[in-house]
C-alpha positions in Angstrom: 57.2 -171.1 131.9 58.7 -169.2 128.9 56.8 -166.0 129.6 57.8 -163.0 131.5 61.3 -162.8 132.7 63.0 -166.0 131.8 66.6 -165.0 132.7 67.9 -162.2 134.9 71.7 -162.3 135.1 74.3 -159.5 135.3 76.7 -159.0 132.4 79.8 -160.4 134.1 82.1 -163.2 132.9 84.9 -164.8 134.8 87.7 -165.7 132.3 90.5 -168.3 133.1 93.7 -167.9 131.3 96.4 -170.4 130.9 99.8 -169.7 132.2 101.1 -168.4 128.9 98.2 -166.0 128.8 97.0 -167.1 125.3 94.2 -169.5 125.9 91.0 -168.2 127.5 88.1 -170.4 128.9 84.9 -169.3 130.7 85.1 -170.0 134.4 81.7 -168.6 135.4 79.0 -166.2 134.0 76.2 -163.9 135.5 75.7 -164.1 139.2 78.5 -166.6 139.8 80.9 -164.4 138.1 79.7 -161.2 139.7 80.5 -162.8 143.2 84.1 -163.2 141.9 84.6 -159.4 141.2 87.6 -158.2 143.0 88.2 -161.7 144.6 89.8 -163.7 141.9 93.2 -165.5 141.8 95.8 -164.3 139.3 94.8 -166.5 136.4 91.0 -165.6 136.6 89.7 -162.2 135.7 86.1 -161.3 136.3 85.2 -158.7 133.6 82.2 -156.8 132.3 82.2 -157.3 128.5 79.8 -154.4 128.1 81.0 -150.9 128.7 78.7 -147.8 128.8 76.0 -149.9 127.2 77.9 -151.2 124.3 80.3 -154.2 123.5 83.8 -153.7 124.9 84.9 -157.3 124.4 83.3 -159.0 121.5 84.6 -162.5 122.2 83.6 -162.5 125.8 80.1 -161.1 125.0 79.6 -163.8 122.5 80.5 -166.5 125.1 78.2 -164.8 127.7 75.3 -164.8 125.2 76.0 -168.5 124.4 75.9 -169.3 128.0 72.6 -167.4 128.5 71.0 -169.0 125.4 72.0 -172.5 126.7 70.6 -171.6 130.2 67.2 -170.7 128.9 67.0 -173.7 126.5 68.7 -176.3 128.8 66.1 -179.0 128.4 66.1 -179.0 124.6 67.5 -182.0 122.7 68.5 -179.9 119.6 70.9 -177.0 119.6 68.8 -173.9 120.3 68.4 -171.3 117.6 66.3 -168.6 119.2 65.1 -165.2 118.2 66.6 -162.7 120.3 65.6 -159.1 121.2 68.4 -156.8 122.4 67.8 -153.5 124.0 70.4 -151.0 122.9 71.2 -147.3 124.0 69.4 -144.9 121.7 72.6 -143.0 121.3 74.6 -146.2 120.0 76.2 -145.9 116.5 75.5 -148.1 113.5 78.8 -149.8 114.1 77.9 -150.5 117.7 74.5 -151.9 116.6 76.1 -154.1 114.0 78.6 -155.5 116.7 75.7 -156.4 119.0 73.9 -158.1 116.2 76.9 -160.0 115.0 77.7 -161.1 118.6 74.2 -162.4 119.1 74.3 -164.3 115.8 77.7 -165.7 116.7 76.2 -166.9 119.9 73.6 -169.0 118.0 70.6 -166.5 117.5 68.7 -167.3 114.5 67.2 -163.8 114.2 68.3 -160.7 116.1 66.0 -157.7 116.7 67.2 -154.4 118.2 65.0 -152.1 120.2 65.9 -148.7 121.8 66.3 -149.1 125.7 63.8 -146.4 126.5 61.2 -148.1 124.3 61.9 -151.4 125.9 61.6 -149.9 129.4 58.2 -148.1 128.5 56.8 -151.4 127.1 58.0 -153.3 130.2 56.4 -150.6 132.5 53.1 -151.0 130.7 53.2 -147.4 129.5 50.8 -146.3 126.6 53.4 -146.4 123.9 50.8 -146.7 121.0 48.7 -143.7 122.1 49.0 -140.2 120.6 50.1 -138.8 123.9 53.7 -138.2 124.8 55.2 -140.4 127.5 58.6 -139.5 129.0 60.9 -142.5 130.0 64.0 -142.3 132.0 66.0 -145.4 131.9 69.1 -145.5 134.3 71.0 -148.7 133.4 74.5 -149.8 134.5 76.4 -148.0 131.8 74.1 -145.5 130.3 71.1 -143.2 131.2 68.5 -142.7 128.5 65.8 -140.1 128.4 63.1 -140.3 125.8 59.6 -139.1 124.8 57.6 -141.9 123.3 54.4 -141.6 121.3 52.6 -143.7 118.6 54.9 -146.6 118.9 58.0 -144.5 118.1 60.7 -142.5 119.9 59.9 -138.8 119.3 62.9 -137.5 121.2 65.8 -139.2 122.8 69.1 -138.4 124.6 71.7 -140.7 125.9 74.7 -140.2 128.2 77.2 -142.9 128.9 76.9 -142.6 132.7 74.8 -145.0 134.6 74.4 -146.9 137.9 77.9 -148.4 137.7 79.4 -144.9 138.0 77.0 -144.1 140.8 78.2 -147.2 142.6 81.8 -146.2 142.1 81.2 -142.7 143.5 79.4 -144.1 146.5 82.3 -146.6 147.2 84.9 -143.9 146.8 83.0 -141.6 149.1 82.6 -144.2 151.9 86.4 -145.1 151.6 
């Protein structure tokens, strides 16, 4: 417990709005919200707060992170204040990185660390990132595709395009229709 993958949830949030459209509350997060995509009543919207690998809706992203932190620390007596590591697209701007950091802090993170997605993918795959040989990583995520060459614990070259698996899914769905 507490090692390896401790949470594996999609970045989807179902938001319930009151009749006036002003007040928002979270109806579901993660897998439960993903099941609602395309099947919600008029007052509930299932949305993806991350677009092309970066934050599209700050408020909803913060609520999603709060839910995930609480889910991982559900048996603690005190309010959790974890250290959080967030993988970000290597092509993200400083403004986008600051928004990610602020969203995680607003969700209750004590410390926030950012790592480029290709480096996180390489470490997760057990690649020799600390050796003096170049390793190429291609990380196709939901919103971005990252290509990087990694050597000596650093990214030597990287390129990022804001097209990922979500667009592949859309293209397949449109083709089948």
